[in-house]
C-alpha positions, 0 to 999 in steps of 0.5 A: 930571815925576816921574809921567811918569818913573815911568810910563815906567820902569814901562812899560819894565820891563814891556817888558823882562819880556816880552822876558825871557819871549820869550828864556827861554821863547819866550812873548810875553805881549803877543801872548798877551793882546792877539793877534798884532800886533792894534791893542792889541799894537801900542799896547803895543809903541809905548808900550814903545818910546817909554818907552825913548826917553824914558828915554834922556834919563837917559844924557844927563843923567848926562853933564852932572854 
């Protein structure tokens, strides 16, 4: 489970860095690397979204303590 946690966290961090670039510099790194809404860029965005949903469980777990 630790591998999945670290992988999801890494993907989420990459996603947040991309959103930071979009917000500050108006530069979308995913689109730059993979093309505007190409299959690869859609896969990256999907993985970032799924990682965020997976990491949401930490909020649920923190309420149990």
